[in-house]
N, C-alpha and C positions, 0 to 999 in steps of 0.2 A: 577392574573392568576397563577394557580398552575400547575407546569410542572413536568412531569416524563421524565427523560433523559434515553435513552437506548443506551449503548455503552460499549465497553470493552477495545480495544487496545489503545496504546499510542497516536495514531493520534486523538483520541476523547478527550483526556485529556484537552487541552486548551479550547475547546468549553464548556466542563462541568464546568471548572473553571470560564469561562465567565458568565455562568448561575448563578453560586453561587454568583457572584459579583453583579447580578441584584436584589438581594433580597431587596435592599433599594428603588427600583423603582416599587413597587407593583407587582413584579414577585417573586414567591416562588418556590424554588427547593424542590418539595415534596418528590422525591425519585430518586434513581438510579436503573435501571434495567440492570444487567450485567451478564456475564457468570459465572458459578460456578468456584470455585478455582480449579486449575489444576496443576499436577506435573511439576516442572521446574528444570532446571539445573541438575548437576550430582547427587545431593542428591535425586532427585525425590520428594522432599517435596511439598505438595500442597500449592500454593500461589495464592493470589487474582489477578484479572485482574488489569491492569494499572489504569483504572478508579476507581476501588474499593479501590486501594491502596493510593489514594490521602490523604495526611495528614489532619486530622481534618474533613473529609467529613462525617464520621459516626456520629459525633455529630451534624451535620447540617441537615441531611436528612436520610430517611430510605433506606437501601441498600438491594435489592432483588436479589437473585442468583438462580432462578429456572432452573431446567434441561429442562423443557418444559413449554410452555405457555398454560397450560391446565386450567381446571376449578379452581384448587387450586391456581394457579398463578393469575388468574383473580380476585379471591376473595381478595387476598392480595393487588393487584393494586387498586381495587375499594375502599378499606378501606382508601387509601391515598387521595381520592376525587380529582383526577387530572382533569384539564381542557383540557390540550393538551399534546400530546406525541412528544418528540423530539428524533430522532434516528440518530446515526452516528456510522457506523461500528459495529452494534450490532451482526449481523450474523444469526439472526433467522427471519422467515417470520411471519408477523403479520396477523392473520386471522380476518374475519369480527366481530366475537364475541369480540375479544380483542380490536379492533379499536373502537367498540361500547361503550367502557368504557370512551371515551374522548369526551365531548360535543363539543369541538372545533376541533376535528379531530387530525391529526398528520402531522408532517413535517419531512423530511429526508434530511440530508446533503450528497451529492454525489460528489466525487472529479473527475468529468469529465464534459464536455459540453454536457449534455443530449440533445437529445436522443443517443448520441454517447457513447459507452461503458457502456451500462446497465449491471449490474452484479457485481461480488465480487472483480474484479482485475483491475479497470480502470487505476490506476497509472502505474503499470508495462506494461499494454497494450499500453498506450501512448508512453512509452519509447521504447518498443521493435518494435513498428511500425514506430519509428522515426518521430513522429508528430512534427510539428513546433510550435504548440500551444496546450494548454489544458485549463482547468479551473475548476471552482467549481460551483455547482448548489444546491440551496435549493428549494425543491419541496414539494408538498403535497403528503402524503402517499396514495397509492392506492393499491388495491388487487394484481394487476400485478406488478411484481418487477420493480422499477425505472421508472414507466410509468406515475406518477402523474404530475399534472400541475406545471409549473415552477413559483416560486415566485421571486427568485433572481438568477442571473447567472453572473459570472464574468470571463473574459478570462485572460490568462497569457501566455506569450511567453516561448518557451523552447529553450535553447541554444545548446542542443545536448550533454551535459555532465552530465545531471542529473542522479542520481541513484534513485531507489525506496525509499531508505532511505532519501535522501536529499529532494526529491520532496514531500514526505509525511510530512516532517517538515514544508514545505512552505504551504501545504494544511491545516495542522492543525492550523497554525497561521491565515490563511485567514478565516477559518471556525469560529474561535473565534471572528473575527472582524465582520463577516456578520450575525451571528446568533442573536445577540441582535437587530440589525437593522430589521431583519425579524420579530422577536417577537413583537417589538414595532409597526411595521407596521400592523401586524395582530390585535394587541390589539386596535389600534385606527382606524382600518378600511381603512387605506390608501394604503395598499399593494394589488396590483391586480395580479392575476395569469393568465398565458397564457398556452394554451394546447401545448403539444409536438407534433411534426410532427412524428407520429408513423411509417410512411413509410420510414423515414430516420434512424430508430433505428438500432444500431449495438450492439453486445453482447460480453462479455468476460467471461471466465470461470475460475474455480479454478486452481491454479498452483500446480503441483506435483513435488516431489523431482527429478524425472527423467527428467523433463523439463530443469533442469540446465545443463544437459550434453552437451558439446560443439560438434557441428558437424563442423569439420575443413574444410569441402568442401564448406561451406557457405562463403560469402564474408566477408572481414574484417569489413565492416560496420554492417552487420547483427550480427556477433559474438560480436562486441563491444556493440551493443544495448542490446544483451542478458546478457552480463556481468553486465551492469548497471541496467537492469530491474530486475535481480535476486539477487540484493544486497539490503537488507540483507538476503533474503531467497528465494530459497534454496541454493543460491550461484552457480555460474557457475563452472563446474568441467570437468576434463578429466582424462583419465588413462595414467599414465607414468609407463610402465611395469605393475606390479601388484599393484601399489600404486595409490590411488585416489589423484589427485592434484587439488586444488581449485585456480582458477584465480580470484583474488580479485580486482585488479585494472589494467587497461590496456587502450590502445587507438590505433587508426590507425597510423601506421608508414608510409606506402604507400598505396594508394588506388588501384593502378594498378600494374601489373607485367610486367617485361621486359623479363623474361624467357619464353621459349616455354611452352605452357600449358601442352603438353604431358610429359614434363620432371619434372613437378612440383610435389613435395611430400607434400601434405597438412598435417599439423600437425608437420612438421619437425622444429626443433629448429635450426635456421640458424646462429645465432651468437648473438651479443649484440651491443647496441649503448650506448655510454657513458652518454648520456643525457636521453634517452627514456627507456632503459631497454633491456630485453631479446626479441629477434625477432623470431616470429613463423610464418611459411607460412600458409596462408589460401587459400580458393578456388579462391579468387581474392584479392590481396593485402597482406600486412604483418602486423601482430599485434605486438605491443610493450607492453610487460608485465612489470609492475613496482612493483607489490606486489602479492605474491602467498604463498601457504601453503599446505603442505602435510597433509592429514587427520590425526588427532591426534597429530599434531605438532603445533608449534606456527607460526603465520603469520610473513613473512619476506619481507623486500624490496629486490629487485632483486640482488643487490650486495652481501648482506649477504647470500642469497639463493645460489648463484653460489659458494661462498666460501665453502659451505658445500656440494655442488653437482658439483664437478669439471669436471665430464664427462657428464654433462647435455647437453651442446652444441653438436649438431650433432645427438641427439636422436630424437625419433618421438613420438608424442602424439597419442593415439588411442581413 
């Protein structure tokens, strides 16, 4: 079975490496389809995607980086004579002409319990909605996004302290475990697909930088979920005077308020707790901040931050 893998970010790297390791079992990684090199860091120097940057990969397979999946890209893919397409976080839509290049069709890895959270941001969506469980799905590729029949699906509990960064690492490892199982099941004809219940489908959308701005009138649980969901990008932030302040790590200190609601100043820095950190009033409950960072400055734990911002307590976030 000749496989074309389509993926770009770090979450797809373990699955791609797992495919490369299958070469001794009659599975051939014919090529990688990934996004073009893009500027990164302060230098702005174009760098390859995390998938394309895997050491030694270029000597093992062809790496394709088309801007568009047009007729030129289709010719390049056809030359590889792939049997099946495997996609994980590639970021582009596969049209019918492109999918027609694969005699065995295509499969997609999606880090949610489909049909829940179809779309590009299922991991932060599960966190920000404070779900108690999530999972990973391997499905058949279909023309409508994330609507294909389910081949493998595995649930996993959430403890309420995951960040998008930490949960992405878990999903990446799980994908690497399940993908070889799926491909072997497809190859020997033992894997059976089941249709999704389209009436239960929910959707998630792209995240923008502005989504990270903290609304202090929300409850402490909602703000805490946002801080975790937007880590590592775009990060949760607030304005402290004219300075943008990123809240990197925090957690609920109290869920309820004892003060009269009419006297509550949301966003006010109330004080500090020797174990939990800086205490900030929310619309319901108090947030304890343990790590924070002014834009353009280095990240600090709360004690070091207060040493450099001695008048911080008593001020108000906007």
